[in-house]
Structures are given as C-alpha cells and as structure tokens.
C-alpha positions as a Python dict, from the first residue, in 0.01 Angstrom:
ca = {
    (1, 'M'): (0, 0, 0),
    (2, 'T'): (-403, 110, -27),
    (3, 'T'): (-622, 26, 257),
    (4, 'V'): (-786, -208, 49),
    (5, 'R'): (-501, -423, -36),
    (6, 'Q'): (-414, -402, 359),
    (7, 'A'): (-732, -538, 469),
    (8, 'L'): (-713, -807, 195),
    (9, 'G'): (-369, -888, 322),
    (10, 'A'): (-474, -883, 674),
    (11, 'Y'): (-772, -1136, 586),
    (12, 'G'): (-526, -1375, 434),
    (13, 'E'): (-298, -1373, 714),
    (14, 'R'): (-624, -1455, 935),
    (15, 'C'): (-683, -1722, 687),
    (16, 'A'): (-360, -1851, 696),
    (17, 'V'): (-330, -1880, 1067),
    (18, 'R'): (-641, -2035, 1113),
    (19, 'H'): (-543, -2324, 894),
    (20, 'L'): (-211, -2355, 1070),
    (21, 'V'): (-368, -2409, 1399),
    (22, 'E'): (-659, -2658, 1208),
    (23, 'H'): (-337, -2814, 1095),
    (24, 'G'): (-153, -2870, 1445),
    (25, 'M'): (69, -2567, 1438),
    (26, 'R'): (150, -2351, 1723),
    (27, 'V'): (181, -1988, 1609),
    (28, 'V'): (473, -1803, 1829),
    (29, 'D'): (477, -1436, 1627),
    (30, 'R'): (301, -1266, 1384),
    (31, 'N'): (388, -962, 1166),
    (32, 'W'): (747, -928, 1392),
    (33, 'R'): (934, -634, 1180),
    (34, 'S'): (1273, -516, 1159),
    (35, 'R'): (1458, -251, 959),
    (36, 'Q'): (1522, -532, 723),
    (37, 'G'): (1146, -627, 634),
    (38, 'E'): (867, -807, 826),
    (39, 'L'): (788, -1196, 901),
    (40, 'D'): (418, -1289, 835),
    (41, 'I'): (436, -1576, 1069),
    (42, 'V'): (641, -1788, 1270),
    (43, 'A'): (509, -2141, 1428),
    (44, 'W'): (601, -2452, 1575),
    (45, 'D'): (520, -2752, 1368),
    (46, 'G'): (599, -3019, 1585),
    (47, 'E'): (1002, -2958, 1682),
    (48, 'V'): (1026, -2781, 1362),
    (49, 'L'): (1022, -2429, 1343),
    (50, 'A'): (860, -2245, 1040),
    (51, 'F'): (866, -1908, 889),
    (52, 'C'): (567, -1866, 677),
    (53, 'E'): (522, -1621, 391),
    (54, 'V'): (168, -1542, 323),
    (55, 'K'): (47, -1414, 28),
    (56, 'T'): (-300, -1316, -87),
    (57, 'R'): (-467, -1251, -403),
    (58, 'R'): (-832, -1243, -553),
    (59, 'S'): (-720, -1422, -860),
    (60, 'D'): (-447, -1601, -1061),
    (61, 'R'): (-412, -1293, -1338),
    (62, 'F'): (-71, -1150, -1223),
    (63, 'G'): (48, -1511, -1134),
    (64, 'T'): (-26, -1785, -845),
    (65, 'P'): (47, -1623, -499),
    (66, 'A'): (318, -1827, -444),
    (67, 'E'): (494, -1689, -754),
    (68, 'A'): (527, -1352, -605),
    (69, 'V'): (768, -1525, -337),
    (70, 'V'): (1095, -1444, -581),
    (71, 'A'): (1455, -1527, -477),
    (72, 'T'): (1568, -1206, -359),
    (73, 'K'): (1206, -1209, -121),
    (74, 'A'): (1319, -1589, -5),
    (75, 'A'): (1692, -1428, 58),
    (76, 'R'): (1541, -1150, 291),
    (77, 'L'): (1327, -1374, 478),
    (78, 'R'): (1633, -1620, 549),
    (79, 'R'): (1786, -1318, 691),
    (80, 'L'): (1496, -1224, 885),
    (81, 'A'): (1440, -1555, 1011),
    (82, 'V'): (1828, -1559, 1160),
    (83, 'E'): (1760, -1199, 1315),
    (84, 'W'): (1449, -1334, 1493),
    (85, 'I'): (1618, -1616, 1635),
    (86, 'Q'): (1884, -1366, 1760),
    (87, 'S'): (1635, -1114, 1884),
    (88, 'T'): (1423, -1406, 2077),
    (89, 'G'): (1663, -1631, 2174),
    (90, 'T'): (1475, -1933, 2013),
    (91, 'H'): (1651, -2234, 1927),
    (92, 'A'): (1541, -2468, 1671),
    (93, 'D'): (1702, -2772, 1555),
    (94, 'E'): (1533, -2772, 1232),
    (95, 'L'): (1414, -2474, 1046),
    (96, 'R'): (1137, -2424, 735),
    (97, 'F'): (1050, -2177, 526),
    (98, 'D'): (688, -2215, 398),
    (99, 'V'): (459, -2019, 172),
    (100, 'I'): (99, -1994, 228),
    (101, 'S'): (-113, -1898, -55),
    (102, 'V'): (-467, -1756, 49),
    (103, 'H'): (-680, -1743, -281),
    (104, 'A'): (-963, -1502, -191),
    (105, 'P'): (-1246, -1416, -459),
    (106, 'R'): (-1461, -1171, -408),
    (107, 'S'): (-1720, -1386, -321),
    (108, 'G'): (-1744, -1709, -158),
    (109, 'A'): (-1511, -1898, 75),
    (110, 'A'): (-1122, -1842, 65),
    (111, 'R'): (-895, -2116, -59),
    (112, 'V'): (-578, -2185, 115),
    (113, 'E'): (-282, -2378, -5),
    (114, 'H'): (37, -2421, 236),
    (115, 'L'): (389, -2531, 61),
    (116, 'K'): (569, -2640, 332),
    (117, 'G'): (966, -2590, 242),
    (118, 'A'): (919, -2368, -20),
    (119, 'F'): (1277, -2236, -24),
}
C-alpha cells in the first residue's frame, strides 16, 4: 500500500472514530491485528459490541466504499471478531458488524455514512 493510500485510510479512520464518539459510541480498540487480518474499530453502542470496518474513498468511480466489503471480507471480519473476543475476554450479549463509509473529496469536508448491521 502506498503512503498516500495509507494516509487516506488513516484520515478516514479518524473521521469514523469522531463520528462514532459524536453519536454516543465508546471506542475500545483500533487497528487490532492478528495473523488473520485487522479490525479497524471495536466500539460499544450501548450494550451492543460493534465491529466497524472503515472504507475511505475519494470518489465512487470504482464503487461506493461500502461495496468494497464483499462476502469474503465479511467472513474474515467475523473470524477476527471471535479472535478479538477470545483474546480480550470481553463478553457481549449482542454483536454487530458495521461498515463506515468515508467519502473524502480532494477539497471540502469528508462525509461519513454509518451502516449499522451491514452484514
């Protein structure tokens, strides 16, 4: 991944965290990694533990950010969530998988869309 893409991704994740906090969610982990991959954001939404995948794009030229979360990616995120829960000892009665799309045009403010229970 190029430095420019990494910077765009990091910017998108910061925008996503700000959005979640502004909407009352409590972020408990960011960029958690294992051999299987990475979880972008883990956050509590009340009593619900949400695993949030962040996708940032400058345009929809190659599809919307949310469209980048295909079935194989969703399956990997589910496996990572189980691994995170086991490694942290966290217990939640309800889990949710969200996709946060960050539209970051070259000029102007970023737009954040939060799709709760995306998969």
